[in-house]
Structure formats: C-alpha cells, structure tokens
Backbone bond lengths (Angstrom), bond angles and torsions (degrees), N, CA, C in turn:
res aa  C-N    CA-C-N  psi(-1)  N-CA   C-N-CA  omega(-1)  CA-C   N-CA-C  phi
1 M - - - 1.381 - - 1.542 111.08 -
2 A 1.458 114.06 -39.87 1.454 123.11 176.82 1.475 109.63 -59.09
3 E 1.292 114.72 -38.13 1.502 120.90 -175.84 1.526 109.49 -70.52
4 R 1.218 119.89 -30.31 1.498 122.20 176.56 1.465 111.12 -70.05
5 A 1.310 118.99 -40.89 1.416 120.14 -177.04 1.572 110.14 -70.11
6 G 1.270 118.25 -31.69 1.500 123.55 -179.32 1.519 108.42 -84.74
7 A 1.294 122.44 -16.57 1.372 121.66 -177.61 1.604 114.83 -72.61
8 H 1.262 113.16 -23.29 1.434 117.70 179.05 1.559 113.84 -117.60
9 P 1.357 111.56 80.29 1.487 113.46 -177.72 1.483 111.54 -63.46
10 A 1.382 118.37 156.36 1.426 119.14 -178.81 1.472 113.79 -67.51
11 R 1.218 118.74 131.75 1.505 125.51 -173.16 1.531 106.47 -79.45
12 E 1.303 118.83 146.93 1.357 124.91 177.47 1.531 106.55 -88.72
13 V 1.257 122.57 125.51 1.486 125.03 -179.73 1.521 106.71 -83.93
14 Q 1.283 115.94 127.41 1.412 120.88 177.62 1.556 106.64 -86.92
15 Q 1.369 118.62 140.57 1.380 123.41 176.48 1.472 110.33 -88.20
16 G 1.262 113.89 142.76 1.529 119.10 177.97 1.588 108.18 -80.24
17 S 1.296 111.46 169.83 1.516 119.08 -175.29 1.595 108.63 -67.80
18 L 1.218 119.24 -30.75 1.487 122.46 -178.68 1.492 107.86 -73.93
19 T 1.335 117.40 -40.12 1.502 119.75 176.96 1.525 111.11 -63.89
20 R 1.290 114.87 -43.60 1.442 120.29 179.83 1.579 107.73 -63.77
21 L 1.233 118.22 -41.69 1.431 121.44 -178.15 1.596 113.36 -63.80
22 F 1.375 113.13 -41.05 1.489 117.28 174.34 1.521 111.77 -69.29
23 G 1.410 115.75 -33.81 1.461 113.11 179.23 1.505 108.20 -69.91
24 R 1.275 121.06 -34.42 1.512 120.48 -177.01 1.500 108.75 -75.24
25 L 1.306 119.18 -32.61 1.505 120.78 175.57 1.463 108.75 -66.55
26 S 1.333 122.84 -43.21 1.477 123.59 -175.90 1.540 106.99 -70.54
27 Q 1.396 119.26 -29.96 1.503 118.30 177.25 1.496 105.84 -71.18
28 A 1.291 121.88 -40.36 1.434 121.51 179.20 1.545 117.10 -62.28
29 L 1.413 109.03 -38.30 1.471 115.09 177.26 1.510 109.97 -69.82
30 N 1.377 116.24 -37.23 1.446 117.77 -178.50 1.561 110.26 -66.10
31 W 1.232 117.69 -36.60 1.553 120.56 -179.42 1.567 107.20 -75.83
32 L 1.270 122.49 -28.60 1.392 123.95 177.88 1.505 108.08 -71.81
33 L 1.364 120.79 -44.51 1.431 127.79 177.45 1.614 106.87 -60.85
34 F 1.323 116.67 -46.91 1.476 118.29 -179.98 1.540 110.84 -61.05
35 A 1.359 114.32 -46.08 1.557 115.61 176.09 1.499 111.87 -56.24
36 L 1.318 116.48 -42.93 1.525 119.13 178.29 1.478 114.18 -58.82
37 V 1.285 114.59 -48.52 1.507 122.56 -174.84 1.594 104.82 -65.79
38 F 1.401 113.16 -46.82 1.458 114.46 -177.88 1.567 114.79 -63.90
39 S 1.359 115.29 -36.18 1.468 118.38 175.98 1.589 111.00 -64.46
40 I 1.283 112.83 -40.23 1.547 116.62 -177.40 1.442 106.60 -66.35
41 A 1.343 118.21 -45.04 1.499 120.89 -174.46 1.561 107.30 -64.41
42 L 1.346 115.88 -44.47 1.448 121.35 -179.19 1.592 111.32 -62.98
43 E 1.277 117.90 -33.67 1.454 122.45 177.94 1.528 110.33 -68.61
44 W 1.438 115.24 -45.11 1.352 119.05 178.94 1.592 113.47 -62.89
45 L 1.307 114.99 -44.35 1.361 123.32 177.13 1.614 110.63 -59.66
46 G 1.329 112.63 -40.59 1.439 113.60 172.64 1.513 120.19 -66.83
47 M 1.276 112.35 -32.79 1.529 118.27 172.90 1.491 111.35 -68.04
48 V 1.321 117.82 -28.17 1.509 116.15 -177.45 1.515 110.80 -90.08
49 F 1.408 119.60 -38.81 1.388 121.78 -172.39 1.509 117.17 -103.02
50 W 1.388 114.63 -36.43 1.441 118.69 -173.85 1.471 115.68 -96.23
51 W 1.382 114.48 -37.02 1.472 122.32 -175.01 1.480 108.58 -126.45
52 P 1.380 120.64 54.15 1.494 121.58 -178.24 1.584 110.69 -65.68
53 Q 1.252 119.24 -35.24 1.427 121.76 179.13 1.478 114.07 -68.05
54 E 1.306 119.79 -34.91 1.446 124.12 175.63 1.574 114.61 -74.68
55 G 1.287 110.09 -46.89 1.459 118.76 -177.51 1.487 115.49 60.74
56 I 1.335 113.88 -126.66 1.497 114.78 179.48 1.561 115.52 -70.62
57 Q 1.311 114.80 -19.59 1.498 114.45 173.93 1.520 115.36 -60.15
58 H 1.338 114.86 -31.32 1.447 121.08 173.40 1.469 113.93 -57.68
59 S 1.306 111.50 -47.14 1.523 119.53 173.36 1.558 117.70 -57.29
60 R 1.296 109.48 -42.43 1.467 115.26 -179.99 1.576 109.31 -70.36
61 K 1.369 119.05 -41.98 1.414 120.54 175.18 1.536 110.72 -56.98
62 M 1.363 117.41 -43.19 1.408 123.38 -177.53 1.567 110.75 -62.64
63 L 1.303 111.00 -43.67 1.511 118.41 -179.61 1.622 107.80 -64.16
64 T 1.273 114.78 -40.66 1.438 113.36 -179.11 1.536 109.09 -67.06
65 A 1.321 122.08 -42.43 1.322 126.00 179.04 1.522 112.13 -60.80
66 E 1.351 118.33 -40.95 1.491 124.51 -179.35 1.614 107.08 -69.33
67 V 1.223 117.10 -39.12 1.488 119.79 178.12 1.524 110.03 -62.44
68 G 1.378 118.02 -40.76 1.399 123.58 176.29 1.532 108.05 -60.22
69 Y 1.320 119.20 -43.69 1.477 120.99 179.95 1.531 109.46 -61.01
70 L 1.308 117.88 -39.90 1.419 123.40 -178.08 1.609 107.12 -65.29
71 Q 1.284 121.50 -41.67 1.418 126.00 -179.41 1.528 111.59 -62.86
72 V 1.338 117.98 -38.96 1.383 123.91 -178.81 1.547 114.11 -81.70
73 D 1.314 119.86 -42.16 1.468 122.64 -169.53 1.591 110.47 -99.56
74 F 1.320 117.68 -32.56 1.492 117.81 -175.24 1.479 107.93 -119.24
75 R 1.341 114.14 112.64 1.543 120.56 177.22 1.532 108.39 -90.53
76 R 1.252 122.53 -33.32 1.477 128.88 -175.61 1.506 111.93 -138.09
77 S 1.235 119.74 149.60 1.439 123.85 173.05 1.480 113.08 -144.06
78 L 1.276 123.49 -179.74 1.469 125.48 -179.28 1.570 109.41 -77.39
79 V 1.288 114.62 -24.85 1.444 116.27 -179.18 1.558 116.38 -84.47
80 S 1.378 111.49 -38.11 1.447 119.13 -175.56 1.525 112.04 -145.26
81 D 1.351 117.55 159.07 1.404 120.81 169.25 1.532 116.30 -74.11
82 D 1.372 112.21 -25.52 1.473 118.64 -177.69 1.540 104.29 -129.64
83 P 1.372 118.80 92.60 1.432 119.29 -178.86 1.530 117.40 -61.72
84 A 1.344 115.25 -33.61 1.422 120.15 -179.18 1.571 108.74 -64.80
85 R 1.346 115.03 -47.52 1.446 116.87 178.48 1.496 115.21 -61.25
86 F 1.373 112.79 -39.22 1.513 119.55 175.06 1.469 113.50 -59.20
87 A 1.340 115.19 -44.38 1.496 119.33 175.57 1.518 114.20 -61.69
88 Q 1.298 116.09 -40.42 1.400 120.29 176.70 1.553 115.26 -63.62
89 T 1.363 112.06 -36.86 1.391 121.14 177.91 1.509 114.23 -67.55
90 M 1.356 113.87 -43.13 1.444 122.04 175.80 1.596 111.33 -64.93
91 A 1.339 116.81 -36.07 1.452 120.29 179.33 1.611 107.10 -68.06
92 L 1.280 112.90 -39.43 1.594 114.21 177.15 1.494 111.15 -65.36
93 C 1.293 116.84 -38.03 1.459 118.02 177.85 1.466 112.29 -66.00
94 V 1.315 119.12 -40.97 1.516 122.97 175.15 1.547 108.28 -62.52
95 N 1.273 122.82 -36.82 1.455 126.24 -177.52 1.544 106.59 -70.90
96 I 1.272 119.97 -32.10 1.473 123.73 -177.51 1.579 107.60 -80.49
97 V 1.384 117.29 -37.77 1.462 118.38 -176.71 1.522 114.10 -86.11
98 A 1.380 117.90 -29.42 1.409 119.49 -175.62 1.440 117.90 -64.67
99 P 1.484 117.47 -45.58 1.418 115.12 -179.71 1.520 119.55 -61.72
100 P 1.315 117.62 -37.80 1.520 114.30 178.74 1.450 111.52 -67.10
101 I 1.377 124.06 -31.78 1.432 119.83 -179.10 1.518 112.01 -90.84
102 G 1.333 120.60 1.54 1.436 126.04 170.93 1.463 117.93 72.49
103 I 1.386 115.63 38.29 1.489 121.51 -179.83 1.483 105.40 -75.12
104 I 1.260 123.01 -45.56 1.391 124.16 -175.30 1.534 110.10 -66.40
105 Q 1.281 116.04 -39.87 1.497 118.39 -176.05 1.508 108.74 -71.29
106 R 1.308 119.13 -37.35 1.502 124.06 -179.19 1.636 105.00 -66.98
107 A 1.272 117.62 -38.27 1.465 120.38 -177.12 1.461 113.65 -63.60
108 W 1.420 115.63 -35.34 1.528 118.94 -177.24 1.477 110.13 -102.46
109 S 1.311 121.04 6.87 1.539 118.19 -178.21 1.490 108.49 -87.82
C-alpha cells in the first residue's frame, strides 16, 4: 500500500499565460499601492519631524512642483489627456473631502 501512495507523486500544475499575466498585474498594483502609502507616510513624517515650521505648506509647495513636472514631461496619459490638470482636479477634490472627515485635524492633533 505504501508503494501505491509513492507511485503517483503530486503533479506540478503549470500556469497558463493569462494566469501569469494577472499575477504580474496584481504584483505591479501591489507595488504601486505600497509606493503610494510609503510616500504619504514619509511626507507626514517629514511634516512632523523635518519641516514642522512649514507644515502643510510644504506639501502644497511639493504638489505645485510635481504638477509643474507633469506639465513639462507628460503631455498625455492613460487616465487623462492633460495629466497636470487631472492632478490639480484630484488635489481640489481631496481638499473638499478632507476637512469634513477631519483628516487634517487628526494629522495635527
């Protein structure tokens, strides 16, 4: 009976190309999400420890600089025809949504 169990070793299942593609896409999305969370955390730590006198003004200056980079380097993207305007619109949406839910007050409390 022991010989019968050893006679059929477990087969290794090969993944198809579509499964590998979805796996790679999910890995890429995970890394992008990690990079986003890391950059936000680093910015918050910087506002508290390195730039306490500037506070949120530092973030606003950085956003302005990065929108300038978008205007110069990226004319079109998959999301929008004008990435700089899209980024400014998203920043305005965050400024509208953040105060009512208290994100800024919690960050400085």
